[in-house]
N, C-alpha and C positions, 0 to 999 in steps of 0.2 A: 628442477632440483627440488628435492623435499627438504623443507625446514626442520630442524631439530624438535619443534613443537609437534609436527604432525608425526615423526617418528615417535615421539614419546605417547602420544595419543594411540598409536597403533599397536605398541607394545603393551600399552594398559588395556587396549580392546582385547588382544589376544590373552593377556593374563587372565581376565574375566572370562573368557571362553573355557578354560582349562577347569577339568572337573574335580581334582583333588590336591592336597596340600602338597604331596609329592611332586606332582607335576609342576606345580608353581614355583616351588623351590629349585626344582632341576632347572626350569626355565630361565629363572633369574640367575642361577649361577654359570648357565651358558652365556648370558649377556656379560655378567660381570667378568667372566673369565676373557671374553672378546675384547673388553674393553682396556683391561688392565694387565692380560697375560698372567696373573697369578692363578696358578693350579689349587690354591688353599681352598678357593669357591668349590672346586669339584671334590677335593678332598673331604670337605665336610658332608656332602651328598653321598659320597661312597661310604664314609664312617656311619652315616644314619641308616642309607637303605641298602646297602650291599656289605653286610657284616661279615659275610663269609668269603670277602673278596681281599686278598692280602694288599696293602699298598706297597706301590713300588717307592714312592718319595721316602727319601730317608736311606734308601739302599744305596751305599756307595758304588760309583760308576764303577771303579777297579773291581768291586766284588762280583761284576757281572760278567766278567772277562777271564778268558782261560789264562791269560798272563797280561798283568797290567803292563800298559806301555811304561818304558823307562823313564826315570825322570830325568830325561836330558834336555829338558828346555823346548822341545819341539812342540808345535801345536798339534792338536788332535783335529783330524776330520772323521766323520762318519760316513762310509762309503753305502749307500743305501738308504732308501726314503720311504721304506714301507713299515709295517707294524713293528719291526724290531728296531728300525731305526727310532720310531717314535719312544720306543721303550727306553732306550739307550738315551736318547735325548732328555728325557724328564729326570733322569740320573747325573746327567753331565752338563746341563744349559748353565749352572750357577758358577761353574769353574770357567770363567771367562779367562783366566790366565792361560788354560790349555784349548778349550774348545772354540773352533771359529768357524765351523757351518759343515757344510754336507758336500757330497758327491754322488751325482747319478747322471745317467744320459738322457733322462727325460728332460727335453728341450723346454717345456714350460716350467718346470721347476727350476731351470737354470735361469730363467728369464724372472720369475716372480719370486724365487726362495722358498723355502720350505720352513714352517713354524717360526717364522720371523728371522730365520739366518740364511745366508747366501748358499747357492748350490753350484758349484765347478763343475765342469764337464770332465769325463775321464782324461781325455786328451792334456787337458791343462795339469791335472794331478800328475799325469806320467812326465809332462814336461819339467815340473818344478822339483819333484822327488825330495821335499824338503819336509814333509810331514810325517807324524805318526798316523797310520790309517787304520782305523777300527772298520772291521768288515761287518756291516750291519744289514745285509740284505736278507730278505726272508728266505728259508731254505724250503722250498715246497717242492723240489724235485723236478720242476718243470719249466724255471726260468733260470737267468742268469743268477745262480745261488752262489753260497761263499766259496765254494771250492772253484768254481768258474771264475769269480772275481780275483781269487787269488791268482789263478793262472794267468789272467790278464795283465794283472800287476806285476808279476814276476817277468812275463814275456815282454813285458813293456820296459824291463830293467829297473823297476822298482826295489830298492834294497830290502831284501826278505826280513832283517831284523826290525824294520819299521812297519811291518804288517801285523795287525793283532785280530783276534775273532772273538765273538759273543760265544760264552759258555752255553752249549744247547742244553745243558743238564739244568740249567736255572731258568727255561723260559717259563717255568710255572708260575715265575713272579709276577709275570702278566697275566691277568685274567680277562677274558671274554666270556659272556655268558652265550653258550650255543643255542639256548633256547630264547634269545632276546626278543624275536619277534612273535613269539607264540606261546609263551608262559604266562605273560601278566593276566591276573585274575579277572580282568574286564573283558578278555577276549573269550568269547562263547562260540563253540563250534557247531555246526549243523550236522545233520546225519550225512552229508555228501558234501564235500568240499572242491572247489576247482581254483588252483593257485596260478597268480601272475606272479613270476619271481624275475624281477628286473634287476639285472646284474648277478646272474647265479653263481659265477665265478667257479667254484668248484662243487655245486649242488648241496652243498652241506645244509644250506635253508631248506630246500625241498625235503631232503633226507629229515631234518628235524621236525617239518610240520607233519610227514608221515607218523611219526611218533606221536604226535600228541593230538590228532584228529582220528574218528573212526573210520572214515573212509574218504582218502584223498584220492579221487575219481580222475584228475587230469592236472597236469602243470604245464603250462607254457613258460618255457625257462629262456630268456634272453641273454646270451653274451657275445659281445662283438669282438672280445679279443681273441683271435685265431688259435692261440696256444691254451688258453682257458677252455676255449671251446672244444677242443681236441681231448683235453683232459677229461671235460664234463661227459664227454662220449663214453670215454673208457669206465667212469665211475658208473654211469647208467648201466652199461652192460656188466660191470662186476657186482653192482648190487640187484640186478633184475629189476630195476625201475622202469617198468613198461609205461607207467602213466605220463611218462616225461616227453614233451614234444620239444626238442631242441631247436632254436631259433638262432642262428648266426648273424645277429643284428643286435643294435643298440636300440632302446626306446627313446622317442622323440615326439615332437608334435606335428611331423609329418614325414612322408616317405622321401628319403634322399641319400645323399653319400655325403659324409663329412670327415675332416682330418682326425687321426686318432693317434694318440701316443701310448704305445706299449711300454709299460714299466717292467720292473723287476720285482714286482709285488702285486697285491691284490688292486692296486690303485691305478691300473690302466683307465684312460678317460679320453673323451672327445677333448681335442685341443686345436687352437688356430695353427699352431705350428708343429701338428702331429707329422711324423715321417711316414706314416701310411693312411689309407683311407678306409673307411667301413661303411656300410649300409646301415641305416637306421629306419625305423618304422614306428606307427602308431600303434598302440594297444588296442584302440578301436577298429582298426583295419585288419587286424591279425585276428583277433577273436572269432570263433566259428559263431553263427547267429544260434545255434543250439546250446551253446555252454553258457550257462549261468554263472558269472565269475562270483566268487564269495570271498576272495581275499587277495589283496594286492600289496606285495613287498617290493620297495625300491630302495635298492643301495647302489647308486649309478653315478657315484662320483660328480655330483655337482648338476646333473641333468634331470635332477628330481621334478622341477617346476615344469620343465617342457614335456616330461614323461607323462605327467598329470593332466596337462594339457591335451595330449595326445591320447588320454584315457577318458576325456570328459562324458562321452556317451555312455560307456561302459559303467562310470561310477555312478551317474545320474540314474540309469537305468535299473541296475541291481544293488546299489548303496553295498559294495562290498566292504569288509574290514580293510583298513589301510593302515600299512606299517611303513613310514617314509623316514629315511636319515635325515636328521636336522643339523649335521655339523659340518657338512662339506663348505658352504658359502655362508658368509655372515648373513646376507639379506634373506637367507632361507627362514630365519627366525620370525620374519614377517610374512615373506611371499607365500609360504607354503600352508601356514594356517589359515590365513585369508582366503587363499584359492579353495581350499577344500571347504571351509565353511560356506563360502559364495556358491560351490557347487549343490552342497547337500547341507543346508542350515540346520538339519535335524541332527548332524553327526555330534556326537560327543569326544571330544579332544582330551587326550592324555599325552604326557611326555614322561619317559622314562630313559636312565642312564644304566649302561649294561656293561662298564669296563671299569678298571682302574687306572686309565688314562682319558685324556679329554674326548677321545672319538667313541662312536658307538652310543650317541643320544638319539633316540628315536620319537618320531610323532605320532602318535596313532590317532585312528577315527574310527568310532565303532557307532551302529545303532542298538540301543540296549534292548 
């Protein structure tokens, strides 16, 4: 058991590791948000450092929908726990007279909840038929998107007049920086780059890096989700991205097989109660000896520390630039910076936030 003083000491140590004021303010905003749940801490960061990003706070929930739910006294459930679900949540969560939680087929979220609210199974939703349901699943064309969820509800006998949808025309209200891993001014590119893309999802990150560096020689793209993997293959073919080596596996600290939960968004993840299994491998064992890795990006839904452990040799040997998501697990605020500095003490650490919601806080490590 780690005592409170030890936690505070570790936070202080990491705070002092950070290289600039924006990093320190963003790091503290994350801590305060986790403790209080007050999005205002992030709002100040967004206002100060992301001036071109429109805030979603203050946008009325009903304004984000095609047709606002009827004022019939029914409670509201958001069906979907991806990016759209997060967006709608940040506009509706204060409306505790209507909003009661989420629906998702993700068993891990059913067990632990999402954003501090309960998550019911679709079967329970269909059994009760007593809520106004707002379909908040991401519509990416390759998963249980909004159209399919509406069909599932209607086929299950859910009253059509109690089903509502997010207005796709207003998706621009939510902003993510597509260059988030590759555009900060402290990132310096070499003449030739080799990228490890942990959690490549749809190859957007690799495509974005190709736009930022002179010569992207090779990409090791890891994706355990079978649906996303197939989508990546299609994107690779469509874009003529020959430098990509697709790997249908997750990144971990050993080569094994783990349970996996396939979601209906970009948040598929390793989970103790996953309905399927996927192979996981280490970056160290996968990288070819002749490839000098220059950049490692990890957005692996909570497996960041284990992925770094599985890349220990590569990191210590090549000291690549690192961009590691810092928002999936609260303990990552301590474990990730300390582990990285323990591997390569000369790394300079930065923290940046790249969206107008609490997600997309990234820890960077670079050698000047």
